MIKERO-470765 format. One record per residue (C-alpha): residue number from 0; residue in three letters; x, y, z. Coordinates in steps of 0.02 Angstrom, whole numbers, plus 32768, in hexadecimal, padded with zeros to 4 digits. Example, Ala and Ser with C-alpha at 12.3 -4.5 7.8 and 13.67 -1.06 7.14 Angstrom:
BEGIN
<0,"ALA",<8267,7F1F,8186>> <1,"SER",<82AC,7FCB,8165>> 
***
This chain:
BEGIN
<0,"UNK",<3667,45DA,7135>> <1,"UNK",<369E,45D4,707F>> <2,"UNK",<3620,45D2,6FF2>> <3,"UNK",<362F,4544,6F74>> <4,"UNK",<361D,4579,6EBF>> <5,"UNK",<3608,44FC,6E32>> <6,"UNK",<3652,4554,6D9A>> <7,"UNK",<364C,451E,6CE4>> <8,"UNK",<36D3,4551,6C69>> <9,"UNK",<3712,4519,6BC0>> <10,"UNK",<37CE,4536,6BB2>> <11,"UNK",<384F,4553,6C3A>> <12,"UNK",<38FC,45A3,6C34>> <13,"UNK",<396B,457B,6BDC>> <14,"UNK",<38ED,451C,6B6F>> <15,"UNK",<387E,45B0,6B47>> <16,"UNK",<3804,45D0,6AB9>> <17,"UNK",<37DF,4686,6AE2>> <18,"UNK",<37D1,470C,6B67>> <19,"UNK",<3748,46AF,6BC5>> <20,"UNK",<37C4,4624,6BEE>> <21,"UNK",<3842,46A1,6C32>> <22,"UNK",<37BE,46ED,6CA4>> <23,"UNK",<378A,4641,6CE6>> <24,"UNK",<3840,4613,6D04>> <25,"UNK",<3866,46B6,6D60>> <26,"UNK",<37CA,46AA,6DCC>> <27,"UNK",<37ED,45F5,6DF8>> <28,"UNK",<389F,4622,6E2A>> <29,"UNK",<3866,46B3,6E96>> <30,"UNK",<37E3,464E,6EF3>> <31,"UNK",<385C,45BD,6F0C>> <32,"UNK",<38C9,4634,6F72>> <33,"UNK",<383F,4671,6FE7>> <34,"UNK",<37C9,4622,7064>> <35,"UNK",<3720,4673,7043>> <36,"UNK",<36F4,461E,6F9E>> <37,"UNK",<3719,456B,6F69>> <38,"UNK",<3709,454B,6EAF>> <39,"UNK",<36E8,44A2,6E60>> <40,"UNK",<370D,44BC,6DA7>> <41,"UNK",<36C8,4450,6D1B>> <42,"UNK",<3721,4453,6C72>> <43,"UNK",<372F,43E7,6BD6>> <44,"UNK",<37B7,4368,6BFC>> <45,"UNK",<3827,43A2,6B6D>> <46,"UNK",<383D,444C,6BC0>> <47,"UNK",<383F,4419,6C78>> <48,"UNK",<38DF,440F,6CDF>> <49,"UNK",<3901,435D,6D17>> <50,"UNK",<393B,4375,6DC9>> <51,"UNK",<38B7,43E2,6E1E>> <52,"UNK",<382F,4388,6E83>> <53,"UNK",<37BD,4420,6E75>> <54,"UNK",<37C1,4422,6DB7>> <55,"UNK",<374F,439F,6D69>> <56,"UNK",<377F,4371,6CB7>> <57,"UNK",<36ED,4326,6C57>> <58,"UNK",<370B,42C3,6BB7>> <59,"UNK",<3695,4313,6B3B>> <60,"UNK",<36BE,429D,6AAB>> <61,"UNK",<3688,42B2,69F8>> <62,"UNK",<35EF,4309,69B2>> <63,"UNK",<35B3,43BA,699D>> <64,"UNK",<35C2,4440,6A22>> <65,"UNK",<3514,441E,6A68>> <66,"UNK",<353B,4365,6A7F>> <67,"UNK",<35DD,438F,6AD7>> <68,"UNK",<3588,440F,6B47>> <69,"UNK",<3507,438A,6B74>> <70,"UNK",<3593,431C,6BB7>> <71,"UNK",<35D6,43AF,6C1C>> <72,"UNK",<3527,43CF,6C61>> <73,"UNK",<3515,4325,6CB4>> <74,"UNK",<35BD,4335,6D0A>> <75,"UNK",<359B,43E9,6D3E>> <76,"UNK",<34F8,43B7,6D91>> <77,"UNK",<3556,4335,6DF7>> <78,"UNK",<35E0,43AE,6E2B>> <79,"UNK",<355F,4432,6E5B>> <80,"UNK",<3509,43BF,6ED9>> <81,"UNK",<3560,4412,6F6D>> <82,"UNK",<356F,44C2,6F22>> <83,"UNK",<3529,4563,6F69>> <84,"UNK",<352F,45B8,6EBD>> <85,"UNK",<3544,457C,6E0A>> <86,"UNK",<35A4,45F0,6D95>> <87,"UNK",<35A9,45D9,6CD9>> <88,"UNK",<35EB,4642,6C49>> <89,"UNK",<35A1,4674,6BA1>> <90,"UNK",<351F,4614,6B3E>> <91,"UNK",<356B,4566,6B51>> <92,"UNK",<3546,456D,6C0C>> <93,"UNK",<3489,4570,6BF7>> <94,"UNK",<3460,44B7,6C02>> <95,"UNK",<34E1,448D,6C8A>> <96,"UNK",<34B3,4526,6CF2>> <97,"UNK",<33F7,4513,6CE3>> <98,"UNK",<33FC,4458,6D07>> <99,"UNK",<3470,4468,6D9D>> <100,"UNK",<340C,44F8,6DE7>> <101,"UNK",<3368,449A,6DD5>> <102,"UNK",<33AC,43F4,6E13>> <103,"UNK",<33F4,443C,6EB4>> <104,"UNK",<338C,44D9,6ECE>> <105,"UNK",<3425,454A,6ECF>> <106,"UNK",<3436,45F8,6E80>> <107,"UNK",<3482,4605,6DD3>> <108,"UNK",<34F4,4691,6D97>> <109,"UNK",<3532,46A3,6CE6>> <110,"UNK",<35B6,4719,6C9F>> <111,"UNK",<35AA,475B,6BEE>> <112,"UNK",<3658,4775,6BA5>> <113,"UNK",<360C,4799,6AFB>> <114,"UNK",<3569,477F,6A9E>> <115,"UNK",<354D,4712,6A06>> <116,"UNK",<352E,47B3,69A5>> <117,"UNK",<35DD,47EE,69D7>> <118,"UNK",<362E,474F,6995>> <119,"UNK",<35CA,4733,68F6>> <120,"UNK",<3592,479B,6862>> <121,"UNK",<34F7,472C,685D>> <122,"UNK",<34DD,46E9,690E>> <123,"UNK",<34A2,4634,6912>> <124,"UNK",<33EA,462E,6942>> <125,"UNK",<340D,45A7,69C3>> <126,"UNK",<348D,4614,6A1E>> <127,"UNK",<341C,46AC,6A1B>> <128,"UNK",<3389,464A,6A63>> <129,"UNK",<33FA,45FF,6AE7>> <130,"UNK",<3439,46AB,6B1B>> <131,"UNK",<3385,46E4,6B2E>> <132,"UNK",<335E,464E,6B9B>> <133,"UNK",<33F3,4676,6C0A>> <134,"UNK",<33BC,472B,6C1C>> <135,"UNK",<330D,46F0,6C4A>> <136,"UNK",<333F,4663,6CBF>> <137,"UNK",<33E4,4684,6D1A>> <138,"UNK",<33DA,46CF,6DC8>> <139,"UNK",<3469,4749,6DA5>> <140,"UNK",<34AF,478B,6D03>> <141,"UNK",<355F,47D4,6CFC>> <142,"UNK",<35B5,482E,6C6B>> <143,"UNK",<366F,4850,6C59>> <144,"UNK",<3654,4906,6C28>> <145,"UNK",<35D1,498E,6C21>> <146,"UNK",<35D9,497A,6B65>> <147,"UNK",<35A8,48C3,6B70>> <148,"UNK",<3523,48E8,6BF3>> <149,"UNK",<34D0,4967,6B80>> <150,"UNK",<34CE,48EE,6AEF>> <151,"UNK",<348A,4865,6B5F>> <152,"UNK",<33FB,48D3,6B9C>> <153,"UNK",<33D4,4912,6AEC>> <154,"UNK",<33C7,4861,6AA7>> <155,"UNK",<3384,47FB,6B36>> <156,"UNK",<3353,4869,6BC8>> <157,"UNK",<338A,4840,6C78>> <158,"UNK",<33EB,48A4,6CF7>> <159,"UNK",<34A1,486F,6CEC>> <160,"UNK",<3526,489C,6D6A>> <161,"UNK",<35CD,48D2,6D20>> <162,"UNK",<3670,4883,6D59>> <163,"UNK",<3700,48BF,6CEE>> <164,"UNK",<378D,4846,6CCC>> <165,"UNK",<3836,485D,6D1B>> <166,"UNK",<38CB,48A4,6CC1>> <167,"UNK",<3942,4818,6C97>> <168,"UNK",<39F3,485D,6C93>> <169,"UNK",<3A6F,4804,6C24>> <170,"UNK",<3B2C,4806,6C32>> <171,"UNK",<3BA2,4810,6B9C>> <172,"UNK",<3C43,47AC,6B9C>> <173,"UNK",<3CA1,4827,6B2E>> <174,"UNK",<3C8E,47C2,6A8F>> <175,"UNK",<3C8F,4831,69F3>> <176,"UNK",<3C02,47F3,6985>> <177,"UNK",<3C21,487A,6902>> <178,"UNK",<3CD3,483A,68E7>> <179,"UNK",<3C96,4786,68DA>> <180,"UNK",<3C16,47B8,6857>> <181,"UNK",<3C8E,482A,67FA>> <182,"UNK",<3C27,48C7,681A>> <183,"UNK",<3C8E,4966,6805>> <184,"UNK",<3C00,49E5,6816>> <185,"UNK",<3B66,49F7,6881>> <186,"UNK",<3B08,495E,68BF>> <187,"UNK",<3A4D,4950,68DC>> <188,"UNK",<3A11,48B7,693A>> <189,"UNK",<396A,485E,6946>> <190,"UNK",<3945,47B8,699A>> <191,"UNK",<389F,475E,69A8>> <192,"UNK",<382B,46E2,6955>> <193,"UNK",<381B,46F8,689A>> <194,"UNK",<375F,4714,6898>> <195,"UNK",<36ED,479C,6854>> <196,"UNK",<36D9,47E1,6905>> <197,"UNK",<3790,4816,690B>> <198,"UNK",<3785,4889,6873>> <199,"UNK",<382C,4851,682C>> <200,"UNK",<37F7,4876,6779>> <201,"UNK",<37DD,492D,67AA>> <202,"UNK",<388A,492E,67F8>> <203,"UNK",<38D9,48E7,6759>> <204,"UNK",<387F,4968,66EF>> <205,"UNK",<38B8,49F2,6765>> <206,"UNK",<396C,49B4,6754>> <207,"UNK",<395E,49C4,6698>> <208,"UNK",<3924,4A79,66AC>> <209,"UNK",<39B2,4AAD,671E>> <210,"UNK",<3A3B,4B0E,66C7>> <211,"UNK",<3AC1,4AB9,672C>> <212,"UNK",<3B23,4A45,66B7>> <213,"UNK",<3B94,4A06,6743>> <214,"UNK",<3B03,49D5,67B4>> <215,"UNK",<3ADE,491C,67D1>> <216,"UNK",<3A3E,48D2,6819>> <217,"UNK",<3A5D,4834,687E>> <218,"UNK",<39BF,47C9,688D>> <219,"UNK",<39BE,4746,6916>> <220,"UNK",<393D,46BF,6932>> <221,"UNK",<38DA,464F,68BD>> <222,"UNK",<3829,4620,688F>> <223,"UNK",<37B3,45F3,6803>> <224,"UNK",<37D8,4696,67A7>> <225,"UNK",<3897,4688,67A4>> <226,"UNK",<38A9,4650,66EF>> <227,"UNK",<3829,46D1,66B6>> <228,"UNK",<3885,475D,6712>> <229,"UNK",<392D,4728,66C7>> <230,"UNK",<38DD,472F,661B>> <231,"UNK",<3892,47DA,6642>> <232,"UNK",<393F,481D,666F>> <233,"UNK",<397C,47DE,65C7>> <234,"UNK",<38EF,4833,6569>> <235,"UNK",<3910,48D6,65C7>> <236,"UNK",<39C6,48D0,658F>> <237,"UNK",<3A0A,48CC,6641>> <238,"UNK",<3A40,4816,664D>> <239,"UNK",<3AF3,484D,666F>> <240,"UNK",<3ABA,48C4,66FA>> <241,"UNK",<3A55,4844,675B>> <242,"UNK",<3A9B,47B4,67C2>> <243,"UNK",<3A20,472B,67F3>> <244,"UNK",<3A7B,46D7,6883>> <245,"UNK",<39F3,465E,68BB>> <246,"UNK",<39D0,462D,696D>> <247,"UNK",<3A39,468D,69EB>> <248,"UNK",<3A4F,462F,6A92>> <249,"UNK",<3A22,4692,6B2E>> <250,"UNK",<3AD7,4691,6B69>> <251,"UNK",<3B0D,46E8,6AC8>> <252,"UNK",<3A84,476B,6ABC>> <253,"UNK",<3ADB,47EC,6B2B>> <254,"UNK",<3B70,47F5,6AB6>> <255,"UNK",<3AFE,4810,6A20>> <256,"UNK",<3AA1,489C,6A7B>> <257,"UNK",<3B43,48ED,6AB4>> <258,"UNK",<3B96,48E2,6A08>> <259,"UNK",<3B02,4937,69B4>> <260,"UNK",<3AF2,49F2,699C>> <261,"UNK",<3A35,49DF,69AA>> <262,"UNK",<39B7,4959,69D4>> <263,"UNK",<391B,4967,6968>> <264,"UNK",<3871,491C,698E>> <265,"UNK",<37EF,4936,6905>> <266,"UNK",<3764,48CB,694F>> <267,"UNK",<36B0,48E5,691A>> <268,"UNK",<3684,48B8,69CF>> <269,"UNK",<36FD,48AA,6A61>> <270,"UNK",<369F,488D,6B04>> <271,"UNK",<373D,48A5,6B6B>> <272,"UNK",<37E3,4898,6B0F>> <273,"UNK",<3868,4835,6B6D>> <274,"UNK",<38E8,4855,6AE5>> <275,"UNK",<38CF,4911,6AF6>> <276,"UNK",<3905,4914,6BAC>> <277,"UNK",<398D,4893,6B91>> <278,"UNK",<39DD,4903,6B0D>> <279,"UNK",<39CC,499C,6B7D>> <280,"UNK",<3A1F,493E,6C0C>> <281,"UNK",<3AC6,493D,6BAF>> <282,"UNK",<3AB7,49F4,6B7E>> <283,"UNK",<3A7C,49DB,6ACB>> <284,"UNK",<39FA,4A56,6A90>> <285,"UNK",<3955,4A10,6A50>> <286,"UNK",<38DF,4A3D,69C2>> <287,"UNK",<3837,49EB,69DE>> <288,"UNK",<3780,49EE,69B2>> <289,"UNK",<3702,49FB,6A40>> <290,"UNK",<372B,4980,6ACA>> <291,"UNK",<36F8,495D,6B7D>> <292,"UNK",<37A8,4975,6BC2>> <293,"UNK",<37A0,4A2D,6B91>> <294,"UNK",<3720,4A47,6C1D>> <295,"UNK",<37AC,4A33,6C9C>> <296,"UNK",<3833,4A96,6C41>> <297,"UNK",<3859,4B51,6C36>> <298,"UNK",<3812,4BA7,6B9D>> <299,"UNK",<38BF,4BC5,6B53>> <300,"UNK",<38FB,4B13,6B6E>> <301,"UNK",<38B4,4ACC,6ACB>> <302,"UNK",<389E,4B0D,6A1B>> <303,"UNK",<37EA,4ADA,69F9>> <304,"UNK",<37B2,4AC1,6944>> <305,"UNK",<371D,4A7F,68E3>> <306,"UNK",<3721,49D0,6894>> <307,"UNK",<3742,4A1D,67EA>> <308,"UNK",<37E4,4A24,6789>> <309,"UNK",<37F6,4AE2,6778>> <310,"UNK",<37D6,4AFC,6831>> <311,"UNK",<3853,4A73,6860>> <312,"UNK",<38D8,4ABB,67EC>> <313,"UNK",<38BF,4B6A,6834>> <314,"UNK",<38C9,4B21,68E4>> <315,"UNK",<396D,4ACA,68BD>> <316,"UNK",<39B8,4B6B,687A>> <317,"UNK",<397F,4BCB,6915>> <318,"UNK",<39BF,4B47,698E>> <319,"UNK",<3A6A,4B39,693A>> <320,"UNK",<3A7E,4BF5,694F>> <321,"UNK",<3A5D,4BEE,6A0B>> <322,"UNK",<3AEB,4BEA,6A89>> <323,"UNK",<3AFD,4B9E,6B35>> <324,"UNK",<3AB3,4B00,6B7E>> <325,"UNK",<39F8,4AF6,6BA9>> <326,"UNK",<39D8,4AF0,6C65>> <327,"UNK",<3944,4AA4,6CC0>> <328,"UNK",<390E,4A53,6D63>> <329,"UNK",<3924,4997,6D6E>> <330,"UNK",<388B,492C,6D95>> <331,"UNK",<38C3,4892,6DF6>> <332,"UNK",<3868,47ED,6DEB>> <333,"UNK",<3854,47F1,6EA8>> <334,"UNK",<37D8,4881,6E8E>> <335,"UNK",<3779,4819,6E0D>> <336,"UNK",<376F,4786,6E86>> <337,"UNK",<3733,47FB,6F10>> <338,"UNK",<36A4,4838,6EA3>> <339,"UNK",<3670,4788,6E71>> <340,"UNK",<3678,474F,6F27>> <341,"UNK",<3602,47DD,6F56>> <342,"UNK",<3589,47A8,6ECD>> <343,"UNK",<358F,46F3,6F08>> <344,"UNK",<3567,472A,6FBB>> <345,"UNK",<34D7,4795,6F7E>> <346,"UNK",<348E,4702,6F20>> <347,"UNK",<3498,468E,6FB5>> 
***
């Protein structure tokens, strides 16, 4: 007999806000194709697909994030009435998960994809307190990497299981991004939210230190720091060597990765690193700071650097001198679903 899992997410492919949404989408798709776990997924209505009876889009309306989560909570409690397990993600799942678990006396699992301290230079007190409550209250904690599990234990205690994310392979169409952007020399590529967590300022400073006048850094994504980063590139005197291309749709990412000579991730904290494995999947070498994905990759697959401009610049020089494509074992999402299914059964 199949287990019923009430799962709470935020975004859903292709309307994603970050790696958490990709994981939820992949898990939902895997379980939809098998008969041992039935998932009822609750999402804000603006991200939910319209034509799936097992996805419950909840209008969250106006107001701050706590108000919107409160509206999700009420709907999640209703959906969880017939569930064997409730499964939430990150700090925003605290109220929905705790309320649903208490209302129906069912076990509650939560997955940490990152901590507030990973995402913020000065973590909001409310988020930190909420993460502590989750660690103290949830029946099962899960982290997406050993790195995240260690940070979780150090900050909040608990005994998290580790379920690494799958490796999402992307497929280029053959489009030449360098030609479109007028790049004649080497191309570095970064894509992600323009936040302090992603260390983009260190990457810009490293670009200024590289003695490679024909090198161009292509920066994808957007965020509250975009204008500040564009101004920083100006002040560093590298405005002509940096292309801010804005949001890159998922269907175009593979061509950006494949056109680049290197993908560079300078994050101050990268609990897993979806973009790292996406870039590797098209054969592009990666320079990265510490990330959870590295736990599943051969030692020589990545050039690992510190979140500091000199280290990043040295790493770029080393990586550009390397030959051959990095090789590694794929991690399919079926394996991820298998591990979650085992955790669900253990809880029940």
